[in-house]
N, C-alpha and C positions, 0 to 999 in steps of 0.2 A: 424449484431452482430459479435463480435470478434470470431474467430474460433480456433480450436485446432492447426491448422497450423500456425496461427499468434503467438501463444505462443511458438510453436516449434522453430520459427525463433528467439526467444529471447536469447536462450543460448543452449549450447550443452547438459547441464543437463536436461533441459525441453524437448529438442528434443528426447533424449534417453528415458525419462519417457513416453512420448506420443507414441513413437514407441513400447515400451514394453506393453503399454495398448492395442494398436491395435493388437499386436501379441499374447496377452494373457499371457505374461510373468510377468506382474506387480504384486507386493506384494498385499496382501489382505488389507493392510492399507497404506495410503499415507498421509504424512504431508506436506502441502504447507506453506512455510514461506516467509516473505518479508515485506518491509515497506508499510505503508498505501498507497493504491491507485495503487498498481502494478498489481492488477487483481486476487488476490487469490480467492476471492469469485466467480468471473466469471469463472475461470478455474475449480474450484471445481464443479460448477453447470454443466459445459460442460462435465466433466468426469462422473458426475452422469447421465447426459443425455445419454452418450455413453453406460453405463452399463444397462440402463433401456429402451433404444431405441428399437422399434419394427420393424424398417426398415430391409429389407433383402438385401439391397444394400449398402447404405451409412450410417455410424454411426459416430456421432449422426446426424440424418437427420434434426432435429429441426422443423419437420413438423408433425410427427406422434403424436398419443395421448399420448404415453409415454413421449416424449420430452416436449410436451406442459405442461403436468401435473408436470413434474420436475421443469420447469421454474416458474410455478405459485405456487409451493409448495403443491400440492394436490395429488401427486402420493402416493398410499397406501403403496408402498414398499420403499418410501423415508422417512427415520426416522430421525427426528430432535428434539432437546430439546424443551420443551413447554414454556421456559422463553422468555421474550421479550428482544429486543436489549437494552432497557434502564436499565435493571437489571445488576448490576455490576458483579455478579458471577453466575455461573451455578452450582446449588446444586444437590444433589442426587435425591431429589424429582422431579426435572426438567427432570430427565432421566428415571423415573420409567416406562413410556410407552415404551421407547426404550428397556430397560432391559427385560421387559415382552415380547415384540415382538420377541426379539432374542431367546427366549426359544421356539418359535413356527416356523412353516413353513411360507415362504413368502406368501403374500395375493394372488398374481397372479401366483405363482408357478415357477417364474424365479428367477433372482438375486434381491437382495435388497441392498440399500445403506444407511449407517449411515453417515449423514452429520453433522459435528460439526464445525461450524464457530466460530472463536475467541476462540479456544480450551484452550488458556491460561487463560480464565476466569473460567474454571472448578475448583471447589474446590478439595482439595486432596482427600476427601471422594468420590466425583463424579468420579475422575479419577480412583481411586481404584475399584469402582464399575464396571467400564468398562474393567478393566485389564483382567479378565477371558476370556471375548469375544475376546480381542485382542490376548491373548496368545493361545487360543484354538478356532480359527475361523472355521466356517463351510464353505464349498466350495462355498456357494451361497451369502455370505455377504461381502460387501466391506465397508471399513471405509475411509472416506475422512475428514481430519482435516485441518483447516487453523489456522495460528497463526502469530502474528507480530514478534515473535522470540522464542527462546528456554526458556526464563524466564517464570516461572509459570507452565511449563509442567514437570511432573515427569520423571526422567531418564528411568524408566521402561516403560513409555508410548512412549517416543521418540525412545527407542531401538527397539520397535516392529513395527515401521513405516518406510517406505521408505521416506526420506526427500528430498524435492526439493525446492530450493530457487528461488523466482521470482526476477529477476533484474529490475532495472529501465528501462523504455522504451526509445529507442533512440528518439531524438527530431523529426526527420523526420517521424518516424513511428506514433508518437502521432498526428502530423499534418495531415498525410495521413488519419488516422482514423477519425479525426474531419471533414476533407473535405468530406470523404465518407458519413458522416452523414449530409452533407449539409452546413457546415460552409465555409465562404469565405476564400480563400487561405491565404490572409494576416492576417486575424484574427486568423486563425487556427495556423499559425506559431507563432504568438505572444503568444497565449495561451499555445502552446506546450513548448515554452521556459520557460514561467512563471510557468508551472506545475512541472518543475524539474524532468521530466521523469515519473510522476505519471499519468497514463491514467485516474484513478479515479478522481484525482484533476482536470484534464483537462475537463472532462465531467461535473464535478460540477461547474466549472467556466462558462460553457455555460449557466447555469441556475441561478447562484448566482452572481449578480453584485458586492456584497460586497467582495466576495473572489477575484474577478478580481481586484477590487480597491486596496485591501491590497497588493497584489503582485506587482501591478504597482507602488504603493507608495514606496515600498521597493526599487525598481530599481531607482526611481526618487531621492531617498535620499541617502541611504547607498552606492549604487553602482554608485553614481554620485559625489563623493567627490574627487575633484582633489587636494585639500589641506585643511588645517584646516580653511582657510578663508571661505570655503563653508558651514561650520557647522551651523552658525546662520540661514542661509536661509533654510537648511534642517530641523533644529529644529522647525522652524515656520510651515513647512508643516506637521510635525508630531504632532503638538500641540493638534490637535483635534482627535487623534486616540485612546483615552482612552479605548473605548469599544473593539478596535481591537488590543490592545497592545500585548497580548499573541500570537495571530495569526501572528502578524508582526514579533515577535521574532522567531517564528517557521520557517517562510519563510526565514528570514535572515540567520538563522543557517543552513538551508538546502542548500541555495545557496553558503554560505561560504565553506561548505563541498565539494561541487562540484568543486570549485576552488582549494581547498586543494588537492583533489584526482588528479586533473590535474597537479598541481605543483609537485606532488610526482610520476608522470608518472604512476598512477594507475587508471586513468579514462580519458575519452575523453574530448575534449575541451568544456567548458560550452558555450552555445549559449547566444547571447545578443538580447535584444529587443530595440526598438527606444528610450526608456526611460533610457537605460543603457549608461551613458555618459563616464564612465571611465573603460570600459571593458578591454582595453589593459593594463591599470595599474594593474588590478586584475590578469590578465594572467601572468604578470611578477613578481607577489608577491612571496616571498620566503615562504616555508612551515612554518618556525618558526614564521613569522609574521601572517600568517593565523591562526596558532594555538593560538596565543595571542588574535586574534579577537574572536575566539570561546570561549576562557576563559572569555573574556569580556561579551559575551552573557550569560554565566552561572552566572557571577556576577550580570548582569542585572536582571536575574530571581530571584536571592536571594534578591536583593534590592526591587523588586516588592512584594515579600512575607513579607518583613519587613516594608511595607507601606511607603517606600521612594516615594516622589512625582514623577509622571511619567515624568514630564519635566526634572527633575534632572537626572533620569535614562537614558532617551533618549539622553540628551546632553553629558553625560559621555561616553556612548557607541559610539556616533558619533565622538567625539574627539579621542577616542582610535582607532577607525577604521581608521580615516583620518591619524593619526600619524603612525600607523603600515603599512598601505598599501602604503603610500607615502614616 
């Protein structure tokens, strides 16, 4: 399993956070933000294990009863909302057990952890219900929140948390983690590139052939246009992707942003896989042209909601991409 040290290697901010956790200097409330798949849930669980671990030597040991119960969600001093992941919002009634438990001592007499994953899903009323506990914490309670961003969280909630943003993982580190889990090196590298730095996506691709197929298709089409003459062939390949159209646009947008950050000297060089035939052309693209491609992706999404035929949407996006990049 990924460790706290693996996260500490991701950025200076995470290294400082984890060092402060280990030294006892960390705030009572921590908010972990970042894009999907960067490991927010995993890091939050590791921190919960650290606080509830019973080992006298290494924390979290991931072997003791405390760590095991945190990981399977059965620790009596790990407090989480009662709603399911499928529910769109976390309401006050989902937090009633937590609010009641916070008025009492911990079950096992030690620390307890309130774990709020996807905290941006909490309604305003739910966030306000937790504010008193965040404002006047007792010394034995830790709050761990995860969120995809600041949108949806009240300023009063954010201001009472120490925020740490999880960056995208380097391609090599994603590949190394996949290899450690038994993936063949060549396949691990390709998945690492296609994941776009999302360890969560990379792990999902190991189990979901459709996800792997969509990402490979994106490289074979949008990132293999040497000129507008290649558009008809690419359009044929995309003709049968109706059920995956939204996922395809998501992947394409993510990859274009990687090249844009690189062109602006704000990100590392995007990696390529065997299906990426025009990698060098994308590396040379000017920021203004990459921004035009991103605008075209937004247009494509609008056309989709307006029920324009998928073939027309795809062909327009392909032509715009070929013209801008070449």
